[in-house]
C-alpha positions in Angstrom: 56.7 63.9 68.6 57.6 62.9 72.2 61.1 63.6 73.4 63.3 60.5 73.4 64.8 59.6 76.7 68.2 57.8 76.5 69.3 55.4 79.3 72.1 56.2 81.7 74.2 53.4 80.2 74.2 55.2 76.9 75.4 58.4 78.5 78.2 56.6 80.3 79.2 54.9 77.0 79.3 58.2 75.1 81.2 60.0 77.8 83.9 57.3 77.8 84.3 57.3 74.0 83.7 61.0 73.2 87.3 62.2 73.3 89.1 61.8 69.9 86.1 60.2 68.2 84.1 61.6 65.3 80.4 61.7 65.3 80.2 59.0 62.6 82.7 56.8 64.4 80.9 57.2 67.7 77.5 56.4 66.0 79.0 53.2 64.7 80.3 52.3 68.1 76.9 53.0 69.7 75.0 50.9 67.1 77.4 48.1 67.6 76.9 48.2 71.3 73.1 48.9 71.5 71.9 47.6 68.2 71.7 48.7 64.5 70.0 52.0 63.9 70.0 53.0 67.6 71.4 56.4 66.9 72.2 58.3 63.7 75.2 60.6 63.2 73.0 63.7 63.5 71.5 62.4 66.8 75.0 61.8 68.2 76.0 65.3 67.2 73.0 66.8 68.9 73.5 64.7 72.0 77.1 65.8 72.3 76.2 69.4 71.9 73.4 69.2 74.6 75.6 67.4 77.1 78.9 69.3 76.3 80.9 66.3 75.2 83.3 67.6 72.6 85.6 65.3 70.7 88.6 67.6 70.9 89.2 67.0 67.2 89.5 69.9 64.7 86.2 71.4 63.5 85.1 71.7 59.9 85.6 69.4 57.0 89.4 69.1 57.6 90.9 65.6 58.0 91.3 64.7 61.6 94.6 62.9 61.0 97.6 64.0 59.0 101.0 62.9 57.9 102.6 64.5 60.9 100.0 63.3 63.3 98.6 60.0 62.1 95.7 58.3 63.7 97.6 56.2 66.3 99.4 59.3 67.5 96.2 61.3 67.7 94.5 58.5 69.6 97.4 58.3 72.1 97.4 62.1 72.6 93.6 62.1 73.2 93.8 59.2 75.7 96.7 60.7 77.7 96.8 64.5 77.4 95.1 65.1 80.7 97.9 65.7 83.3 100.6 65.4 80.7 102.3 68.6 79.5 103.8 69.1 76.0 107.3 68.3 77.2 106.4 65.0 78.8 104.0 64.1 75.9 106.7 64.7 73.3 109.0 62.3 75.2 106.3 59.6 75.5 105.3 59.9 71.8 108.9 59.6 70.7 109.5 56.6 72.9 106.2 54.9 71.9 106.2 55.5 68.1 110.0 56.2 67.5 109.2 59.7 66.2 111.0 63.0 66.6 108.3 65.3 67.9 109.5 68.6 69.4 107.9 70.3 72.4 106.9 73.2 70.2 105.0 70.8 67.9 103.1 69.2 70.8 102.4 72.6 72.3 101.0 73.8 69.0 98.8 70.7 68.7 97.4 71.2 72.2 96.7 74.9 71.4 95.1 74.2 68.0 92.9 71.5 69.3 92.0 73.3 72.6 93.5 70.5 74.8 93.9 71.6 78.4 96.3 69.3 80.2 95.4 70.9 83.5 99.0 71.7 84.4 99.3 75.3 85.5 103.1 75.4 86.1 102.5 77.0 89.5 103.2 75.5 93.0 99.8 74.5 94.5 98.8 75.7 98.0 100.5 73.5 100.6 103.3 72.5 98.3 106.5 71.6 100.3 109.8 72.5 98.6 112.1 69.6 97.9 115.0 71.5 99.7 113.0 72.6 102.7 115.2 72.5 105.8 118.3 71.7 103.8 121.4 73.8 103.3 123.4 73.8 100.1 126.7 71.9 100.3 129.8 74.1 101.0 132.1 73.9 97.9 135.1 75.9 96.8 135.7 79.1 98.7 132.1 79.4 100.0 133.2 79.1 103.6 135.6 82.0 103.3 133.3 84.4 101.5 129.8 83.7 102.7 128.2 86.0 105.3 127.9 84.5 108.8 125.0 84.9 111.2 125.1 88.3 112.8 127.4 89.7 110.1 127.3 93.5 109.7 128.2 95.3 106.5 131.5 97.1 106.4 129.7 100.5 106.2 127.6 99.9 109.3 127.5 103.1 111.5 127.9 102.8 115.3 125.4 103.8 117.8 125.5 107.5 118.3 126.1 108.2 114.7 124.3 111.3 113.4 122.8 112.1 110.0 120.6 114.7 108.4 117.2 113.4 107.2 115.6 114.5 103.9 113.5 116.9 106.0 116.5 118.6 107.5 116.3 117.1 111.0 119.4 115.7 112.8 118.9 112.1 113.6 120.8 109.9 116.0 121.4 106.1 115.7 120.1 104.5 118.9 120.3 100.8 118.0 122.1 98.6 115.5 119.0 97.1 113.8 115.4 98.4 113.2 112.5 96.5 114.9 111.4 95.2 111.4 112.5 95.6 107.8 109.6 98.1 107.3 110.5 100.2 110.4 113.3 102.7 110.6 113.2 103.1 114.4 117.0 102.6 114.9 117.3 106.4 114.1 115.3 109.0 116.1 115.4 112.8 115.9 118.2 114.3 118.1 116.0 117.1 119.4 113.3 114.7 120.5 116.0 112.5 122.2 117.3 115.6 124.1 113.9 116.8 125.2 112.6 113.4 126.3 115.8 112.8 128.3 114.9 115.9 130.3 111.1 115.9 130.3 110.0 112.3 129.5 108.0 111.1 126.5 106.3 113.7 124.3 102.6 113.7 125.3 100.0 112.4 122.8 98.6 115.2 120.6 101.7 117.4 121.0 104.8 118.3 118.9 108.2 119.8 119.4 109.2 122.8 117.3 112.3 124.9 117.0 111.6 128.4 118.4 114.0 130.1 115.9 113.1 127.8 113.0 116.6 126.4 112.8 116.5 122.6 112.9 120.2 122.3 113.5 120.0 124.6 116.7 119.3 121.7 119.1 119.1 122.9 122.7 116.4 122.8 125.3 116.0 126.6 125.2 115.2 126.4 121.5 112.6 123.7 121.8 108.9 124.4 122.4 106.2 121.8 123.1 102.9 122.8 121.4 99.6 121.1 120.7 98.6 119.8 117.3 95.9 122.5 117.2 98.5 125.2 117.8 100.7 123.7 115.1 97.8 123.7 112.6 97.0 127.4 113.5 100.7 128.4 113.1 100.9 126.8 109.6 97.5 128.2 108.6 98.2 131.8 109.7 101.8 131.8 108.5 103.1 132.6 112.0 106.1 130.4 111.9 109.0 132.8 112.7 112.8 132.7 112.7 113.0 134.5 116.0 112.2 132.8 119.3 110.4 135.8 120.9 108.2 136.2 117.8 107.4 132.5 117.8 106.3 132.6 121.4 104.2 135.7 120.7 102.7 134.0 117.7 101.6 131.1 119.9 99.8 133.5 122.1 98.1 135.0 119.1 97.1 131.6 117.9 95.5 130.8 121.3 93.5 134.0 121.1 92.3 133.3 117.6 91.3 129.7 118.5 89.4 130.9 121.6 87.7 133.6 119.6 86.7 131.1 117.0 85.3 128.7 119.6 83.4 131.6 121.3 81.9 132.6 118.0 80.9 129.0 117.2 79.2 128.7 120.7 77.2 132.0 120.1 76.1 130.7 116.7 74.9 127.5 118.1 73.1 129.4 120.9 71.2 131.6 118.4 70.2 128.6 116.4 68.9 126.9 119.5 66.9 130.0 120.5 65.4 130.3 117.0 64.3 126.6 117.0 62.7 127.1 120.4 
């Protein structure tokens, strides 16, 4: 049996009347519009399924209308639920039908009948707040108690204030506010401040260490500028000492170890090259 092709006019008609209409009722409407016997109830059901045109009414053999939600109310909901949330819908129904629907009842009806009103409750991208650029009116004692622009808390520390960091370093406050909320550059280590005042910025790839291991003994004589490689070798070999002379000697040992390792690596590469040749 060849497949029946329905006209576009029929599809438009079904689309307009699908919501809130049973298959039997929709078949009656179609037959009244296009002629008796044009479509049966089973054909309407199949057409709806194939073209994804649900009625939004409860499934099964249950009655579509009830004492709480009679037919006029259900018809109104089906015609207006898109773009209308439960709160607004409850108000409209109560005004139109002189009922006392609560928001919870309408919310439950939406949920049970899978009605998506399309309202997310979120501000959409590009939304402009109603109070943008406006300041709240000053009332009561607001003017006396509100913070003014540039206000500093009562416990603000002055420039030059010193503190001990969680790592045990003495830090000095050099400016009143950090560069950004995520940057704590208004405090810098005191030993670095002292060394840079005498020698300029610490070169890239270098670090300052305390010769005697005491982070509170801040003096130029107790500060040593070392490379990152020397720092790694000190930590790896456990050569960090509490005596300045031992620390200096340990740095020399670290340099010897590093040079020996590099020489050994060069010899290994040379042997591999000779073997490949």
